[in-house]
Gaussian input, Z-matrix of N, CA and C with variables (Angstrom, degrees):
# hf/3-21g

backbone

0 1
 N
 C     1     B1
 C     2     B2     1     A1
 N     3     B3     2     A2     1     D1
 C     4     B4     3     A3     2     D2
 C     5     B5     4     A4     3     D3
 N     6     B6     5     A5     4     D4
 C     7     B7     6     A6     5     D5
 C     8     B8     7     A7     6     D6
 N     9     B9     8     A8     7     D7
 C    10    B10     9     A9     8     D8
 C    11    B11    10    A10     9     D9
 N    12    B12    11    A11    10    D10
 C    13    B13    12    A12    11    D11
 C    14    B14    13    A13    12    D12
 N    15    B15    14    A14    13    D13
 C    16    B16    15    A15    14    D14
 C    17    B17    16    A16    15    D15
 N    18    B18    17    A17    16    D16
 C    19    B19    18    A18    17    D17
 C    20    B20    19    A19    18    D18
 N    21    B21    20    A20    19    D19
 C    22    B22    21    A21    20    D20
 C    23    B23    22    A22    21    D21
 N    24    B24    23    A23    22    D22
 C    25    B25    24    A24    23    D23
 C    26    B26    25    A25    24    D24
 N    27    B27    26    A26    25    D25
 C    28    B28    27    A27    26    D26
 C    29    B29    28    A28    27    D27
 N    30    B30    29    A29    28    D28
 C    31    B31    30    A30    29    D29
 C    32    B32    31    A31    30    D30
 N    33    B33    32    A32    31    D31
 C    34    B34    33    A33    32    D32
 C    35    B35    34    A34    33    D33
 N    36    B36    35    A35    34    D34
 C    37    B37    36    A36    35    D35
 C    38    B38    37    A37    36    D36
 N    39    B39    38    A38    37    D37
 C    40    B40    39    A39    38    D38
 C    41    B41    40    A40    39    D39
 N    42    B42    41    A41    40    D40
 C    43    B43    42    A42    41    D41
 C    44    B44    43    A43    42    D42
 N    45    B45    44    A44    43    D43
 C    46    B46    45    A45    44    D44
 C    47    B47    46    A46    45    D45
 N    48    B48    47    A47    46    D46
 C    49    B49    48    A48    47    D47
 C    50    B50    49    A49    48    D48
 N    51    B51    50    A50    49    D49
 C    52    B52    51    A51    50    D50
 C    53    B53    52    A52    51    D51
 N    54    B54    53    A53    52    D52
 C    55    B55    54    A54    53    D53
 C    56    B56    55    A55    54    D54
 N    57    B57    56    A56    55    D55
 C    58    B58    57    A57    56    D56
 C    59    B59    58    A58    57    D57
 N    60    B60    59    A59    58    D58
 C    61    B61    60    A60    59    D59
 C    62    B62    61    A61    60    D60
 N    63    B63    62    A62    61    D61
 C    64    B64    63    A63    62    D62
 C    65    B65    64    A64    63    D63
 N    66    B66    65    A65    64    D64
 C    67    B67    66    A66    65    D65
 C    68    B68    67    A67    66    D66
 N    69    B69    68    A68    67    D67
 C    70    B70    69    A69    68    D68
 C    71    B71    70    A70    69    D69
 N    72    B72    71    A71    70    D70
 C    73    B73    72    A72    71    D71
 C    74    B74    73    A73    72    D72
 N    75    B75    74    A74    73    D73
 C    76    B76    75    A75    74    D74
 C    77    B77    76    A76    75    D75
 N    78    B78    77    A77    76    D76
 C    79    B79    78    A78    77    D77
 C    80    B80    79    A79    78    D78
 N    81    B81    80    A80    79    D79
 C    82    B82    81    A81    80    D80
 C    83    B83    82    A82    81    D81
 N    84    B84    83    A83    82    D82
 C    85    B85    84    A84    83    D83
 C    86    B86    85    A85    84    D84
 N    87    B87    86    A86    85    D85
 C    88    B88    87    A87    86    D86
 C    89    B89    88    A88    87    D87
 N    90    B90    89    A89    88    D88
 C    91    B91    90    A90    89    D89
 C    92    B92    91    A91    90    D90
 N    93    B93    92    A92    91    D91
 C    94    B94    93    A93    92    D92
 C    95    B95    94    A94    93    D93
 N    96    B96    95    A95    94    D94
 C    97    B97    96    A96    95    D95
 C    98    B98    97    A97    96    D96
 N    99    B99    98    A98    97    D97
 C   100   B100    99    A99    98    D98
 C   101   B101   100   A100    99    D99
 N   102   B102   101   A101   100   D100
 C   103   B103   102   A102   101   D101
 C   104   B104   103   A103   102   D102
 N   105   B105   104   A104   103   D103
 C   106   B106   105   A105   104   D104
 C   107   B107   106   A106   105   D105
 N   108   B108   107   A107   106   D106
 C   109   B109   108   A108   107   D107
 C   110   B110   109   A109   108   D108
 N   111   B111   110   A110   109   D109
 C   112   B112   111   A111   110   D110
 C   113   B113   112   A112   111   D111
 N   114   B114   113   A113   112   D112
 C   115   B115   114   A114   113   D113
 C   116   B116   115   A115   114   D114
 N   117   B117   116   A116   115   D115
 C   118   B118   117   A117   116   D116
 C   119   B119   118   A118   117   D117
 N   120   B120   119   A119   118   D118
 C   121   B121   120   A120   119   D119
 C   122   B122   121   A121   120   D120
 N   123   B123   122   A122   121   D121
 C   124   B124   123   A123   122   D122
 C   125   B125   124   A124   123   D123
 N   126   B126   125   A125   124   D124
 C   127   B127   126   A126   125   D125
 C   128   B128   127   A127   126   D126
 N   129   B129   128   A128   127   D127
 C   130   B130   129   A129   128   D128
 C   131   B131   130   A130   129   D129
 N   132   B132   131   A131   130   D130
 C   133   B133   132   A132   131   D131
 C   134   B134   133   A133   132   D132
 N   135   B135   134   A134   133   D133
 C   136   B136   135   A135   134   D134
 C   137   B137   136   A136   135   D135
 N   138   B138   137   A137   136   D136
 C   139   B139   138   A138   137   D137
 C   140   B140   139   A139   138   D138
 N   141   B141   140   A140   139   D139
 C   142   B142   141   A141   140   D140
 C   143   B143   142   A142   141   D141
 N   144   B144   143   A143   142   D142
 C   145   B145   144   A144   143   D143
 C   146   B146   145   A145   144   D144
 N   147   B147   146   A146   145   D145
 C   148   B148   147   A147   146   D146
 C   149   B149   148   A148   147   D147
 N   150   B150   149   A149   148   D148
 C   151   B151   150   A150   149   D149
 C   152   B152   151   A151   150   D150
 N   153   B153   152   A152   151   D151
 C   154   B154   153   A153   152   D152
 C   155   B155   154   A154   153   D153
 N   156   B156   155   A155   154   D154
 C   157   B157   156   A156   155   D155
 C   158   B158   157   A157   156   D156
 N   159   B159   158   A158   157   D157
 C   160   B160   159   A159   158   D158
 C   161   B161   160   A160   159   D159
 N   162   B162   161   A161   160   D160
 C   163   B163   162   A162   161   D161
 C   164   B164   163   A163   162   D162
 N   165   B165   164   A164   163   D163
 C   166   B166   165   A165   164   D164
 C   167   B167   166   A166   165   D165
 N   168   B168   167   A167   166   D166
 C   169   B169   168   A168   167   D167
 C   170   B170   169   A169   168   D168
 N   171   B171   170   A170   169   D169
 C   172   B172   171   A171   170   D170
 C   173   B173   172   A172   171   D171
 N   174   B174   173   A173   172   D172
 C   175   B175   174   A174   173   D173
 C   176   B176   175   A175   174   D174
 N   177   B177   176   A176   175   D175
 C   178   B178   177   A177   176   D176
 C   179   B179   178   A178   177   D177
 N   180   B180   179   A179   178   D178
 C   181   B181   180   A180   179   D179
 C   182   B182   181   A181   180   D180
 N   183   B183   182   A182   181   D181
 C   184   B184   183   A183   182   D182
 C   185   B185   184   A184   183   D183
 N   186   B186   185   A185   184   D184
 C   187   B187   186   A186   185   D185
 C   188   B188   187   A187   186   D186
 N   189   B189   188   A188   187   D187
 C   190   B190   189   A189   188   D188
 C   191   B191   190   A190   189   D189
 N   192   B192   191   A191   190   D190
 C   193   B193   192   A192   191   D191
 C   194   B194   193   A193   192   D192
 N   195   B195   194   A194   193   D193
 C   196   B196   195   A195   194   D194
 C   197   B197   196   A196   195   D195
 N   198   B198   197   A197   196   D196
 C   199   B199   198   A198   197   D197
 C   200   B200   199   A199   198   D198
 N   201   B201   200   A200   199   D199
 C   202   B202   201   A201   200   D200
 C   203   B203   202   A202   201   D201
 N   204   B204   203   A203   202   D202
 C   205   B205   204   A204   203   D203
 C   206   B206   205   A205   204   D204
 N   207   B207   206   A206   205   D205
 C   208   B208   207   A207   206   D206
 C   209   B209   208   A208   207   D207

   B1=1.4586
   B2=1.4861
   B3=1.2734
   B4=1.4368
   B5=1.5439
   B6=1.3533
   B7=1.4432
   B8=1.5269
   B9=1.2816
   B10=1.4713
   B11=1.5053
   B12=1.3404
   B13=1.4408
   B14=1.4784
   B15=1.3023
   B16=1.4199
   B17=1.5640
   B18=1.3505
   B19=1.4845
   B20=1.4908
   B21=1.3461
   B22=1.4738
   B23=1.5231
   B24=1.3968
   B25=1.4106
   B26=1.4832
   B27=1.3033
   B28=1.4498
   B29=1.5086
   B30=1.3532
   B31=1.4190
   B32=1.5428
   B33=1.3388
   B34=1.5221
   B35=1.5600
   B36=1.2519
   B37=1.5126
   B38=1.4617
   B39=1.2690
   B40=1.4687
   B41=1.5318
   B42=1.3422
   B43=1.4817
   B44=1.5201
   B45=1.3154
   B46=1.4184
   B47=1.5169
   B48=1.3021
   B49=1.4732
   B50=1.5276
   B51=1.4262
   B52=1.4554
   B53=1.5447
   B54=1.2466
   B55=1.5158
   B56=1.4553
   B57=1.2939
   B58=1.4849
   B59=1.5391
   B60=1.3344
   B61=1.4328
   B62=1.5301
   B63=1.3194
   B64=1.5396
   B65=1.4884
   B66=1.4335
   B67=1.4207
   B68=1.5383
   B69=1.3424
   B70=1.4241
   B71=1.5145
   B72=1.3158
   B73=1.4401
   B74=1.5205
   B75=1.2866
   B76=1.4148
   B77=1.5427
   B78=1.2983
   B79=1.5037
   B80=1.5479
   B81=1.2826
   B82=1.4225
   B83=1.4821
   B84=1.3312
   B85=1.4622
   B86=1.5372
   B87=1.3237
   B88=1.4729
   B89=1.4742
   B90=1.3814
   B91=1.4711
   B92=1.5092
   B93=1.3067
   B94=1.3761
   B95=1.5488
   B96=1.3423
   B97=1.4141
   B98=1.5928
   B99=1.2853
   B100=1.4724
   B101=1.5668
   B102=1.3231
   B103=1.4818
   B104=1.5298
   B105=1.4001
   B106=1.4278
   B107=1.5507
   B108=1.3031
   B109=1.4402
   B110=1.5382
   B111=1.3346
   B112=1.5154
   B113=1.5376
   B114=1.2994
   B115=1.4403
   B116=1.5272
   B117=1.3021
   B118=1.4622
   B119=1.5740
   B120=1.3435
   B121=1.4447
   B122=1.4852
   B123=1.3429
   B124=1.4384
   B125=1.5770
   B126=1.2797
   B127=1.5330
   B128=1.5226
   B129=1.2938
   B130=1.4892
   B131=1.4836
   B132=1.3032
   B133=1.4886
   B134=1.5110
   B135=1.3445
   B136=1.4553
   B137=1.4776
   B138=1.3934
   B139=1.4373
   B140=1.5343
   B141=1.3240
   B142=1.4905
   B143=1.4538
   B144=1.3158
   B145=1.4602
   B146=1.5945
   B147=1.2880
   B148=1.4758
   B149=1.5584
   B150=1.2096
   B151=1.4814
   B152=1.5700
   B153=1.3627
   B154=1.4878
   B155=1.5163
   B156=1.3044
   B157=1.4166
   B158=1.5693
   B159=1.3941
   B160=1.4120
   B161=1.5491
   B162=1.2921
   B163=1.5127
   B164=1.5754
   B165=1.3275
   B166=1.4993
   B167=1.5767
   B168=1.3455
   B169=1.4911
   B170=1.5419
   B171=1.3389
   B172=1.4440
   B173=1.5490
   B174=1.3712
   B175=1.4519
   B176=1.5436
   B177=1.3133
   B178=1.4383
   B179=1.5609
   B180=1.3185
   B181=1.4098
   B182=1.5701
   B183=1.2667
   B184=1.4657
   B185=1.5654
   B186=1.3301
   B187=1.4620
   B188=1.5480
   B189=1.2809
   B190=1.4903
   B191=1.4715
   B192=1.3607
   B193=1.4754
   B194=1.4770
   B195=1.3517
   B196=1.4319
   B197=1.4519
   B198=1.3442
   B199=1.4467
   B200=1.5533
   B201=1.3455
   B202=1.4598
   B203=1.5116
   B204=1.3485
   B205=1.4981
   B206=1.5703
   B207=1.2943
   B208=1.4979
   B209=1.4009
   A1=112.58
   A2=119.87
   A3=124.11
   A4=107.43
   A5=110.01
   A6=116.26
   A7=117.20
   A8=111.05
   A9=118.19
   A10=113.56
   A11=117.73
   A12=120.03
   A13=114.03
   A14=117.47
   A15=121.48
   A16=111.34
   A17=114.72
   A18=115.01
   A19=110.05
   A20=117.63
   A21=119.97
   A22=111.51
   A23=116.66
   A24=121.62
   A25=111.92
   A26=117.62
   A27=119.88
   A28=117.50
   A29=114.84
   A30=117.16
   A31=113.21
   A32=112.80
   A33=119.33
   A34=107.20
   A35=119.38
   A36=119.46
   A37=108.51
   A38=121.93
   A39=122.90
   A40=110.54
   A41=117.11
   A42=121.93
   A43=109.22
   A44=121.19
   A45=119.77
   A46=113.55
   A47=117.95
   A48=124.12
   A49=114.34
   A50=115.49
   A51=114.30
   A52=115.94
   A53=116.97
   A54=118.81
   A55=114.22
   A56=118.52
   A57=123.28
   A58=108.20
   A59=115.94
   A60=118.33
   A61=115.26
   A62=112.61
   A63=117.61
   A64=113.31
   A65=115.51
   A66=119.81
   A67=113.10
   A68=118.71
   A69=125.99
   A70=112.64
   A71=117.64
   A72=121.36
   A73=112.43
   A74=118.93
   A75=120.04
   A76=111.16
   A77=117.07
   A78=120.31
   A79=113.87
   A80=113.37
   A81=116.55
   A82=115.98
   A83=116.67
   A84=121.47
   A85=108.27
   A86=116.97
   A87=121.51
   A88=111.00
   A89=117.18
   A90=120.74
   A91=108.70
   A92=120.59
   A93=121.79
   A94=115.87
   A95=115.45
   A96=119.19
   A97=112.44
   A98=113.13
   A99=117.47
   A100=109.39
   A101=114.92
   A102=119.45
   A103=109.16
   A104=117.98
   A105=118.51
   A106=109.64
   A107=118.89
   A108=120.51
   A109=111.34
   A110=112.95
   A111=113.23
   A112=110.27
   A113=118.95
   A114=122.34
   A115=114.97
   A116=115.08
   A117=119.24
   A118=107.78
   A119=112.22
   A120=118.34
   A121=110.72
   A122=112.33
   A123=121.56
   A124=112.02
   A125=117.65
   A126=121.26
   A127=106.99
   A128=113.73
   A129=123.44
   A130=109.60
   A131=116.97
   A132=124.64
   A133=104.48
   A134=115.91
   A135=119.50
   A136=109.43
   A137=113.92
   A138=116.66
   A139=108.68
   A140=115.77
   A141=124.05
   A142=113.09
   A143=120.22
   A144=121.35
   A145=109.80
   A146=115.79
   A147=119.76
   A148=111.45
   A149=114.12
   A150=122.86
   A151=111.96
   A152=110.91
   A153=116.60
   A154=112.59
   A155=118.66
   A156=120.69
   A157=110.24
   A158=115.86
   A159=119.61
   A160=110.40
   A161=115.91
   A162=120.77
   A163=109.07
   A164=114.24
   A165=116.90
   A166=111.84
   A167=112.43
   A168=118.12
   A169=111.15
   A170=115.36
   A171=119.01
   A172=114.51
   A173=111.77
   A174=115.65
   A175=109.62
   A176=116.87
   A177=119.06
   A178=113.82
   A179=116.19
   A180=122.98
   A181=110.57
   A182=116.98
   A183=119.58
   A184=110.12
   A185=116.40
   A186=119.81
   A187=107.04
   A188=119.02
   A189=124.13
   A190=108.50
   A191=120.14
   A192=119.90
   A193=109.52
   A194=119.49
   A195=118.40
   A196=112.84
   A197=120.08
   A198=122.41
   A199=112.75
   A200=116.64
   A201=118.62
   A202=109.87
   A203=115.50
   A204=118.64
   A205=110.27
   A206=117.65
   A207=121.42
   A208=113.38
   D1=129.40
   D2=-173.29
   D3=-95.99
   D4=150.68
   D5=173.85
   D6=-89.17
   D7=0.61
   D8=-179.26
   D9=-59.53
   D10=-38.29
   D11=177.88
   D12=-63.40
   D13=-36.61
   D14=176.70
   D15=-60.47
   D16=-43.90
   D17=-177.47
   D18=-70.70
   D19=-34.85
   D20=178.81
   D21=-60.06
   D22=-43.44
   D23=179.56
   D24=-67.85
   D25=-39.87
   D26=173.95
   D27=-63.13
   D28=-38.89
   D29=175.09
   D30=-64.96
   D31=-39.07
   D32=177.76
   D33=-58.66
   D34=-44.34
   D35=-178.55
   D36=-69.54
   D37=-37.41
   D38=-177.69
   D39=-67.01
   D40=-34.41
   D41=178.54
   D42=-65.79
   D43=-28.77
   D44=179.97
   D45=-86.17
   D46=-7.12
   D47=-175.66
   D48=-60.37
   D49=-45.88
   D50=178.80
   D51=-64.06
   D52=-34.62
   D53=173.73
   D54=-69.75
   D55=-34.96
   D56=175.84
   D57=-65.83
   D58=-46.14
   D59=179.70
   D60=-63.82
   D61=-40.09
   D62=174.58
   D63=-61.21
   D64=-36.04
   D65=-179.81
   D66=-74.07
   D67=-16.84
   D68=-173.04
   D69=-117.66
   D70=27.74
   D71=-175.04
   D72=-60.12
   D73=-42.61
   D74=-177.38
   D75=-65.36
   D76=-45.42
   D77=175.69
   D78=-61.57
   D79=-41.14
   D80=176.12
   D81=-64.62
   D82=-35.74
   D83=178.15
   D84=-70.01
   D85=-42.65
   D86=179.03
   D87=-59.51
   D88=-44.03
   D89=179.62
   D90=-65.78
   D91=-44.56
   D92=179.40
   D93=-62.10
   D94=-39.44
   D95=174.43
   D96=-63.58
   D97=-38.52
   D98=-178.81
   D99=-64.92
   D100=-48.89
   D101=179.15
   D102=-58.83
   D103=-48.26
   D104=-177.62
   D105=-59.81
   D106=-41.31
   D107=-177.80
   D108=-69.16
   D109=-36.69
   D110=-177.48
   D111=-76.40
   D112=-25.70
   D113=177.60
   D114=-83.36
   D115=-14.35
   D116=-177.57
   D117=-76.42
   D118=149.64
   D119=177.43
   D120=89.40
   D121=-175.20
   D122=-172.03
   D123=-73.73
   D124=-26.01
   D125=-174.29
   D126=-74.17
   D127=151.66
   D128=175.17
   D129=-82.13
   D130=153.89
   D131=-179.37
   D132=-69.77
   D133=129.13
   D134=179.43
   D135=-97.10
   D136=149.55
   D137=176.38
   D138=-63.72
   D139=146.24
   D140=179.46
   D141=61.90
   D142=21.29
   D143=179.99
   D144=-69.49
   D145=-29.49
   D146=178.83
   D147=-120.83
   D148=37.34
   D149=-173.24
   D150=-57.09
   D151=-46.95
   D152=179.83
   D153=-63.26
   D154=-40.14
   D155=-179.07
   D156=-72.22
   D157=-34.86
   D158=178.33
   D159=-66.51
   D160=-43.84
   D161=-179.96
   D162=-60.05
   D163=-43.65
   D164=179.85
   D165=-61.44
   D166=-42.23
   D167=176.57
   D168=-61.63
   D169=-45.08
   D170=-178.24
   D171=-64.10
   D172=-36.44
   D173=-179.74
   D174=-74.17
   D175=-32.79
   D176=176.19
   D177=-66.85
   D178=-40.56
   D179=174.31
   D180=-61.47
   D181=-44.58
   D182=179.24
   D183=-60.46
   D184=-42.62
   D185=-178.25
   D186=-67.98
   D187=-43.78
   D188=-176.73
   D189=-63.35
   D190=-41.36
   D191=-176.01
   D192=-71.58
   D193=-32.30
   D194=175.70
   D195=-69.82
   D196=-27.55
   D197=-179.34
   D198=-86.16
   D199=-22.25
   D200=-176.96
   D201=-77.74
   D202=133.00
   D203=177.94
   D204=-68.94
   D205=150.48
   D206=173.13
   D207=-69.05

């Protein structure tokens, strides 16, 4: 069994990433702002501090990848 197929599938997914990111710019910006705000100051970044924003970004990526042609 060759590992070549694995790399071909991974490359295909990576080629779709820029289009998915462009389609989800608002969600990516909201997640980035949340992480930056949560990490600012003396307190440490807590797990799940930006869970709502992360889930919105993940759902947007999933939709965008389904809509992007291979």
